[in-house]
KETORMI-214426 format. One record per residue (C-alpha): residue in three letters; x negated, y, z negated. Coordinates in steps of 0.02 Angstrom, whole numbers, padded with zeros to 5 digits, always signed. Layout:
<rs>
ALAXYZ/...
</rs>
This chain:
<rs>
MET-00689-00195-00230/ASP-00713-00233-00046/ASP-00645-00410-00059/TRP-00465-00356-00092/ARG-00335-00403+00037/ILE-00180-00292+00047/GLU-00020-00394+00069/LEU+00135-00292+00113/LEU+00237-00432+00194/GLY+00343-00506+00055/SER+00295-00449-00120/ALA+00177-00300-00109/ARG+00015-00347-00194/LEU-00174-00354-00187/ASN-00255-00524-00172/SER-00433-00576-00201/GLY-00509-00747-00214/ARG-00626-00684-00349/ASN-00514-00567-00447/GLY-00343-00649-00431/SER-00195-00544-00378/ARG-00098-00395-00442/PRO+00065-00311-00389/LEU+00063-00140-00309/GLU+00164+00004-00382/ARG+00308+00044-00264/LYS+00251+00214-00198/THR+00073+00151-00179/ALA+00141+00005-00077/ALA+00249+00120+00030/LEU+00103+00238+00064/LEU-00007+00094+00119/ALA+00132+00025+00230/TYR+00170+00193+00309/VAL-00010+00238+00350/ALA-00052+00061+00404/LEU+00092+00060+00528/GLU+00103+00243+00582/GLY-00084+00279+00582/GLU-00168+00440+00527/THR-00036+00554+00449/ALA-00038+00735+00390/ARG-00037+00758+00202/GLY+00108+00879+00214/LYS+00217+00750+00302/LEU+00177+00617+00172/ALA+00212+00736+00028/GLY+00381+00779+00102/LEU+00425+00596+00131/PHE+00381+00538-00044/TRP+00436+00687-00149/PRO+00573+00772-00044/GLU+00653+00863-00190/SER+00491+00936-00259/ARG+00412+01101-00215/GLU+00275+01084-00085/ALA+00134+01119-00208/THR+00202+00990-00331/ALA+00228+00861-00194/ARG+00050+00885-00130/ASN-00019+00870-00305/ASN+00079+00708-00331/LEU+00008+00642-00168/SER-00169+00686-00223/GLN-00144+00592-00386/LEU-00077+00439-00293/LEU-00226+00442-00174/ARG-00346+00457-00320/ARG-00272+00302-00402/LEU-00281+00211-00236/ARG-00466+00252-00217/GLU-00498+00192-00394/LEU-00413+00029-00349/LEU-00489-00002-00177/GLY-00648+00101-00177/GLU-00685+00282-00133/SER-00699+00253+00054/ALA-00538+00152+00071/VAL-00431+00306+00108/GLU-00509+00434+00223/GLY-00467+00610+00282/ARG-00453+00784+00206/ASP-00298+00862+00286/THR-00237+00692+00346/VAL-00233+00518+00271/ARG-00295+00362+00358/LEU-00348+00189+00301/ARG-00524+00128+00329/GLU-00528+00021+00485/ASP-00602-00133+00404/LEU-00477-00140+00260/LEU-00384-00305+00265/VAL-00199-00261+00280/ASP-00082-00400+00336/VAL+00049-00290+00419/ARG-00084-00194+00517/GLU-00157-00359+00577/LEU+00018-00412+00631/VAL+00048-00255+00734/ARG-00124-00271+00814/GLY-00086-00449+00865/GLU-00221-00523+00752/PRO-00175-00698+00692/THR-00259-00666+00524/TRP-00095-00590+00460/MET-00039-00771+00436/ASP-00162-00785+00292/SER-00028-00692+00194/PRO+00137-00776+00146/GLY+00235-00659+00261/GLY+00414-00604+00234/GLU+00511-00441+00233/LEU+00405-00283+00229/LEU+00395-00223+00047/ALA+00525-00354-00002/GLN+00641-00304-00144/LEU+00575-00124-00150/SER+00687+00027-00121/TYR+00654+00213-00130/ASP+00798+00303-00213/GLY+00794+00490-00184/CYS+00679+00475-00032/GLU+00810+00463+00106/ALA+00690+00488+00253/LEU+00568+00360+00184/GLU+00708+00236+00151/GLY+00773+00262+00328/TRP+00599+00232+00400/LEU+00581+00074+00296/ARG+00750+00003+00352/ALA+00707+00027+00536/THR+00529-00034+00517/ARG+00578-00190+00423/MET+00678-00247+00574/ARG+00533-00213+00692/VAL+00408-00301+00579/MET+00522-00453+00555/SER+00539-00468+00744/LEU+00350-00458+00766/GLN+00324-00596+00638/GLN+00447-00710+00727/LYS+00366-00677+00897/SER+00192-00704+00828/LEU+00242-00867+00743/GLU+00329-00930+00899/ALA+00174-00890+01002/ARG+00072-00989+00876/VAL+00193-01136+00890/LEU+00177-01140+01079/LEU-00013-01117+01076/GLU-00043-01256+00950/GLU+00080-01371+01037/GLY+00003-01337+01207/GLU-00170-01382+01141/GLY-00108-01540+01057/ARG-00119-01481+00876/LEU+00056-01535+00832/PRO+00042-01528+00641/ALA-00016-01347+00652/ALA+00126-01309+00773/LEU+00250-01388+00652/GLU+00184-01284+00508/ALA+00208-01124+00610/ALA+00386-01176+00655/GLN+00422-01207+00471/ARG+00363-01031+00432/MET+00483-00967+00565/ILE+00631-01051+00480/LEU+00577-00987+00309/LEU+00567-00811+00379/GLU+00736-00820+00465/PRO+00840-00969+00402/THR+00970-00949+00540/SER+00846-00944+00686/GLU+00910-01069+00813/LYS+00747-01054+00910/ALA+00651-01111+00755/PHE+00769-01259+00735/GLN+00734-01307+00916/HIS+00546-01302+00889/LEU+00561-01408+00732/MET+00669-01539+00818/ARG+00552-01552+00967/LEU+00392-01560+00863/HIS+00458-01690+00741/HIS+00506-01798+00890/GLN+00335-01776+00972/LEU+00255-01827+00807/GLY+00351-01991+00817/ASN+00480-01949+00684/ARG+00650-01955+00770/ARG+00739-01968+00602/ALA+00665-01802+00545/ALA+00711-01722+00713/LEU+00892-01777+00695/GLN+00896-01718+00515/VAL+00843-01546+00578/TRP+00988-01552+00701/TYR+01113-01590+00563/GLN+01041-01449+00457/CYS+01052-01332+00607/GLU+01237-01371+00627/GLN+01272-01344+00442/VAL+01171-01183+00424/LEU+01242-01098+00579/GLU+01419-01144+00528/ARG+01395-01094+00346/GLU+01299-00932+00374/LEU+01360-00870+00543/GLY+01521-00964+00576/THR+01452-01025+00745/ARG+01400-01188+00828/PRO+01229-01227+00902/SER+01205-01169+01082/ALA+01216-01281+01235/GLU+01026-01277+01245/THR+01008-01348+01068/ARG+01142-01479+01099/GLN+01052-01534+01257/LEU+00889-01548+01161/VAL+00964-01664+01031/HIS+01045-01766+01169/ASP+00875-01786+01253/ILE+00794-01836+01087/GLN+00927-01968+01056/LYS+00904-02053+01224/GLU+00715-02035+01247/PRO+00597-02170+01182/ILE+00508-02129+01019/PRO+00330-02069+01055/PRO+00187-02155+00963/PRO+00151-02085+00790/HIS+00033-01936+00786/SER-00111-01920+00665/PRO-00056-01885+00485/LEU-00010-01708+00440/ALA-00142-01612+00347/ARG+00001-01534+00251/ARG+00165-01616+00208/ALA+00312-01565+00317/LEU+00447-01465+00229/PRO+00615-01555+00248/LEU+00760-01444+00299/ALA+00860-01511+00152/VAL+00732-01423+00041/VAL+00746-01259+00138/HIS+00937-01269+00143/PRO+01002-01387+00007/PRO+01162-01462+00078/LEU+01246-01480-00091/LEU+01324-01348-00203/ALA+01278-01430-00368/GLY+01344-01396-00543/ARG+01484-01277-00495/GLU+01632-01396-00509/ARG+01713-01302-00653/GLU+01695-01133-00567/TRP+01764-01205-00405/VAL+01920-01266-00497/ARG+01945-01091-00570/MET+01927-01015-00397/GLU+02056-01136-00327/GLU+02174-01085-00467/ALA+02144-00901-00430/TRP+02174-00935-00246/ALA+02340-01020-00284/ALA+02390-00872-00393/ARG+02328-00748-00260/ARG+02211-00658-00379/PRO+02051-00573-00316/MET+01891-00655-00379/PHE+01734-00575-00451/VAL+01584-00694-00452/ILE+01459-00626-00577/GLY+01286-00683-00631/PRO+01098-00650-00630/ALA+00986-00652-00476/GLY+00961-00823-00398/VAL+01103-00909-00490/GLY+01197-00949-00329/LYS+01333-00815-00320/SER+01321-00790-00132/ARG+01321-00977-00095/LEU+01475-01007-00204/LEU+01565-00854-00135/MET+01535-00901+00048/ASP+01563-01088+00030/PHE+01731-01054-00051/ALA+01781-00924+00079/ARG+01733-01045+00218/SER+01840-01182+00140/ARG+01995-01071+00145/GLY+01995-01034+00333/SER+01944-00878+00428/TRP+01841-00752+00330/LEU+01742-00592+00349/LEU+01578-00559+00259/LEU+01533-00381+00208/THR+01378-00336+00105/ALA+01303-00194+00008/ARG+01115-00164+00024/PRO+00979-00100-00094/GLY+00964+00067-00004/ASP+01149+00108-00022/PHE+01153+00171-00200/ASP+01101+00353-00174/VAL+01187+00379-00006/PRO+01371+00428-00024/TYR+01488+00302+00058/ALA+01340+00208+00133/THR+01418+00037+00102/TYR+01584+00084+00181/VAL+01506+00176+00327/ARG+01424+00012+00376/GLY+01582-00089+00339/VAL+01697+00025+00439/ARG+01576+00022+00587/GLU+01576-00169+00583/VAL+01766-00176+00579/LEU+01782-00053+00725/ARG+01650-00150+00823/ARG+01756-00306+00805/ASN+01911-00213+00868/PRO+01853-00113+01021/GLY+02027-00079+01088/LEU+02101-00019+00924/VAL+02211+00137+00935/LEU+02210+00242+00776/GLU+02333+00375+00724/ASP+02259+00549+00739/TRP+02254+00578+00550/VAL+02167+00411+00520/ARG+02035+00444+00653/ARG+02008+00620+00586/GLU+01982+00563+00406/LEU+01871+00416+00455/SER+01763+00537+00555/ARG+01705+00608+00388/LEU+01615+00442+00367/LEU+01581+00408+00553/PRO+01552+00574+00644/GLU+01555+00487+00813/LEU+01744+00464+00797/SER+01775+00650+00823/GLY+01700+00798+00911/GLU+01736+00901+00756/ALA+01596+00897+00627/LEU+01687+00864+00463/PRO+01593+00853+00298/LEU+01599+00707+00179/PRO+01752+00714+00065/LEU+01715+00815-00091/SER+01879+00875-00166/PRO+02004+00753-00242/GLU+02124+00790-00100/GLU+01995+00752+00034/ARG+01943+00591-00053/ALA+02124+00535-00067/ARG+02151+00560+00121/VAL+01991+00466+00168/PHE+02033+00324+00048/ALA+02208+00311+00123/ALA+02133+00307+00299/VAL+02017+00163+00253/VAL+02163+00065+00180/GLN+02263+00097+00339/LEU+02117+00035+00444/ALA+02105-00121+00336/ARG+02290-00157+00359/LEU+02274-00140+00548/THR+02119-00246+00571/LEU+02098-00373+00431/ARG+02268-00459+00414/GLY+02209-00603+00525/PHE+02079-00660+00398/ASP+02112-00774+00250/THR+01971-00705+00144/ILE+01862-00549+00135/ALA+01697-00593+00049/PHE+01600-00444-00018/ASP+01423-00490-00068/ASP+01294-00399-00177/ALA+01416-00268-00242/GLN+01287-00209-00370/TYR+01203-00109-00232/MET+01357-00006-00189/ASP+01346+00183-00202/ARG+01464+00260-00327/ASP+01585+00328-00196/SER+01599+00159-00112/SER+01628+00081-00283/GLU+01774+00198-00316/LEU+01843+00162-00143/SER+01833-00026-00177/LEU+01934-00008-00336/TYR+02062+00098-00242/ILE+02078-00037-00107/LEU+02103-00172-00238/ALA+02241-00070-00319/GLN+02327-00020-00157/LEU+02327-00193-00081/GLN+02364-00292-00239/ASP+02546-00328-00194/GLU+02502-00374-00014/MET+02365-00494-00073/SER+02480-00573-00202/THR+02613-00610-00069/GLY+02490-00671+00063/ARG+02514-00522+00179/PHE+02330-00471+00161/PRO+02174-00579+00144/LEU+02114-00615-00032/ILE+01964-00511-00083/THR+01817-00600-00165/LEU+01663-00511-00227/SER+01493-00555-00298/GLN+01392-00443-00412/ARG+01227-00463-00503/THR+01227-00434-00690/ASP+01042-00414-00731/GLU+00979-00299-00594/THR+01134-00200-00557/ILE+01145-00011-00559/TRP+01334+00001-00549/ARG+01380-00117-00692/GLY+01559-00152-00645/GLU+01646-00114-00809/ARG+01798-00063-00707/LEU+01800-00235-00624/ARG+01802-00313-00796/GLN+01952-00207-00839/VAL+02041-00267-00681/ALA+02005-00448-00730/ASP+02058-00422-00912/ALA+02223-00350-00851/GLY+02257-00514-00761/LEU+02236-00436-00589/GLY+02076-00529-00545/GLU+01976-00683-00593/TRP+01807-00659-00679/ILE+01693-00804-00628/GLN+01534-00798-00733/LEU+01391-00903-00664/ASP+01251-00962-00779/SER+01100-01072-00751/LEU+01126-01255-00704/ALA+01127-01390-00835/PRO+00984-01517-00822/GLN+01099-01649-00743/ALA+01154-01525-00609/VAL+00972-01484-00573/ARG+00942-01670-00548/THR+01092-01679-00429/LEU+01027-01530-00330/LEU+00854-01607-00315/ARG+00927-01775-00264/SER+01017-01690-00119/MET+00848-01635-00050/GLU+00806-01817-00010/VAL+00630-01810-00081/PRO+00626-01945-00217/ALA+00476-01872-00308/LEU+00573-01711-00339/GLU+00711-01803-00430/ARG+00579-01892-00534/MET+00518-01721-00590/ALA+00694-01656-00622/GLU+00674-01634-00810/ASP+00511-01536-00790/ILE+00582-01430-00649/ALA+00738-01391-00750/ARG+00633-01335-00897/TYR+00511-01235-00789/THR+00649-01143-00694/GLY+00776-01128-00833/GLY+00904-01205-00714/ASN+00909-01053-00599/PRO+00957-01130-00429/LEU+00849-01012-00326/PHE+00700-01046-00438/VAL+00733-01233-00424/VAL+00733-01225-00234/GLU+00579-01114-00227/THR+00485-01229-00347/ALA+00535-01384-00248/ARG+00478-01300-00088/HIS+00311-01256-00165/LEU+00283-01432-00230/VAL+00318-01508-00058/GLU+00215-01381+00038/SER+00065-01394-00078/ASN+00072-01585-00074/THR+00076-01597-00264/LEU+00216-01724-00281/GLU+00106-01867-00337/GLY+00083-01894-00522/ASP+00151-01782-00657/PHE+00226-01608-00640/PRO+00075-01492-00623/ALA+00025-01381-00769/GLY+00003-01196-00735/LEU+00106-01197-00576/PRO+00102-01021-00500/PRO+00275-00940-00482/PRO+00327-00969-00302/GLY+00401-00856-00168/ARG+00559-00758-00205/ALA+00559-00816-00386/ARG+00402-00715-00417/SER+00476-00563-00330/ILE+00635-00568-00437/ILE+00536-00585-00598/GLN+00418-00444-00550/LYS+00566-00329-00520/ARG+00629-00364-00695/LEU+00457-00339-00771/ALA+00434-00174-00678/ARG+00588-00102-00767/LEU+00522-00138-00942/SER+00456-00007-01061/PRO+00267-00018-01091/GLU+00296-00091-01264/ALA+00415-00227-01205/LEU+00295-00274-01064/ARG+00148-00287-01184/LEU+00252-00398-01300/ALA+00295-00512-01153/GLN+00111-00521-01104/VAL+00060-00571-01281/LEU+00193-00707-01282/ALA+00132-00773-01114/VAL-00050-00778-01169/ALA-00003-00862-01334/GLY+00090-00999-01239/VAL+00197-01039-01392/ASP+00336-00960-01494/LEU+00256-00812-01581/PRO+00325-00729-01739/LEU+00354-00543-01714/GLY+00242-00505-01862/GLN+00096-00591-01778/ALA+00133-00508-01611/ALA+00139-00339-01699/ALA-00033-00371-01774/VAL-00105-00418-01604/LEU-00031-00261-01525/GLU-00076-00153-01675/THR+00100-00087-01694/SER+00244-00105-01816/GLU+00360-00254-01820/GLU+00510-00136-01820/ARG+00459-00066-01651/LEU+00442-00240-01579/VAL+00620-00282-01631/THR+00679-00152-01505/ALA+00557-00219-01374/TRP+00620-00397-01400/ARG+00800-00339-01379/GLU+00747-00258-01215/LEU+00673-00423-01155/GLU+00836-00511-01200/GLU+00940-00383-01105/ALA+00827-00405-00953/ALA+00862-00595-00959/LEU+00676-00629-00981/VAL+00687-00717-01150/ARG+00815-00834-01228/GLY+00805-00888-01409/ALA+00621-00879-01458/TRP+00545-00910-01287/PHE+00553-00855-01104/SER+00715-00893-01013/HIS+00609-00982-00881/ASP+00433-01048-00902/LEU+00387-00964-00739/VAL+00416-00793-00820/GLY+00262-00831-00923/GLU+00170-00894-00769/ALA+00213-00734-00674/LEU+00150-00627-00818/LEU-00014-00725-00827/ALA-00038-00716-00639/ASP-00027-00526-00643/LEU-00136-00499-00797/SER-00312-00441-00763/PRO-00445-00560-00831/SER-00510-00427-00952/ILE-00338-00396-01032/ARG-00306-00581-01043/GLU-00472-00610-01131/LEU-00439-00467-01252/LEU-00267-00534-01301/SER-00334-00711-01317/ALA-00472-00651-01433/ARG-00349-00556-01543/LEU-00233-00706-01552/ALA-00378-00818-01599/ARG-00429-00700-01740/ARG-00251-00695-01806/ASN-00241-00887-01803/THR-00406-00899-01897/GLN-00348-00776-02029/ALA-00183-00869-02046/
</rs>
C-alpha cells in the first residue's frame, strides 16, 4: 500500500488516487502526528502519553496492537524500530513535509493539525497537541506567504493568488493575507475585486476582532484607488474565490430569532443560543453582541472537558491580562490562586470541598464585578466544551448576577451551545430558561428561501441559480451551504446543472465524520446501507441486507435520528450519504450493492 498519502492537516485521513480515501482512527492519527513531528520516540514514552492511566505492561501492549494495525494499513515497513518508533523516511506525510520546508505539503488541503480531534484522559498528549497546533498553523502561514511572494516575483500571478486564498482560508482574520489578495487582484487587472477584498477586510476585522485595518493596509487601498489599472493578466487556471464566499456578509434567515433576542435584551434576560454544529450560533451570538455596543468574547475549547476549571482558568487569565493594574483584595487573590497559581507564592490545591468551592466561586464573581461592568455584553461561545466545574461556576454566576443584569448594572450574558455534539447537555440551562430567567433561542436549518438569500449575498449569480439544489444537498445548514458554495467556485463547476455525486467539502465533512465516529457499529452499518441504496429503504429490507433483525434496526435508526444524521426517511443532508460513500472501501460498497440488487430481484 505504498501509494497512500497521510494527511494530518485538517481531517486526519489516508488518501490514494487508486484506492480513494479513508479516515484515521483518532489515536492512530495522533501517533502518526507525534512521531512525524517529534521524530524517533521511545515506546515507553508513547505508551505513557497515550494510556496514562494504564499499567505499564497494559499500555505497552495497547501500543503494540496500535502499531500492528498501522502496519496492516500502511505496510510492514512503514513503522520501524524495536525499542523506539519511527516512520519510514519515504512515507508521504503532509505535516512532516511542512516542517521540512517541502512545498509538497500543499498537495493536502491543509488546516488545523488533527482538526476536530481531542484526547480526553490523555492530558500530556492533549497539552502537546494544543502547543503543536499553534506552531504548525504558523508554519503553514509562513510557507503559504513564501509561496505567494515566490510566485508573484516570478510573474505567476494566478498561482500567487491561489496561495493567498489558502492563507485566508487557513486564518480568516489574517490582515497580511488580505493585503496579498488586494495587491494581486489589482496586478491581475481587477481593481473591483481588490476593493471588494478591502471592504471584506474591514468587515471581518471589525466583526471578529473589534479592530480596524492597519495603516499599512489603508495605504495599500489608497494606492490601488489612485493607480492606473494594469492590463489584464492571462486567465486564471482556477477561478478566484470571492471574499463574499469566504465570509458571507449577510446573516440570512434569522430575522425571527433576532427579534426574540431584541425582546430578551429589552427585558434584560440572559440568552442561550442553541443548535447543531454549523447552524450559525456563533455568527448570530457575535453579530447581536456587536450591535449592542462594547462586548467581550470568551470561549470554551474541545480540550477543556476533562480538566477541572480549564475554561475559567483561561477566562480569568484573559480578564486579568486586560486589567494589568487591578488591585485585588487579599481573600480574592488567594482564592483565585487556586485556579492561577502565579497569583500567590503559596501552592493551594484546586477547590474540592463545598466550602472551598463556594469561596472560589465568590472570588470569581467579585473579579467579574470589578472588571466587566464596562461592557454591554459578555458573549460565551461553544459552552458544550466546558468542564463540569466550569459549568457549575457559570450557573452560579448567572444566579448571583441576575439582579445586576436585570437592572443594567452588569453586562448581559449570552451563550451558545451545540446540541448534537455536546458532552455537557445543558439541562440546567433549560431549567433557567423555563423559569423565565433566560431566553432559549433554538436555531434550526435555514429554509430554502433563506438559503437563496445567503447565496445571493455571495455575489456569484450561478450559486443563486443552484439555490434549490444546494438547499437540498446541505439540508439548509449554513456552514454546509458556505462550504459547498466555496467548493463549487474553487473547482470551477458552476456551469450547467448542480453536479451529481459532489464530494462533501471541507469542514462539513469533518463535522459529519465526528458524528459518524460516535455511532454504534450497527447504526453505522445501517447508515452505510442507506447511502449505497441511494433511496428510502424499508427497515425490513435493510435488515435482510445486514442479516439482522428488524427490531434491532429500530434501535439503530433511533440512534441515527438522535445524532441528527437522518430526518424522516432519509438523511438530514444529502452530503451525509456522500460522506459515507467517500469513506466506504470499494469492496464493502460492492458487497452491499450486490446484496441490495439481490433483494430487489427477489422483491
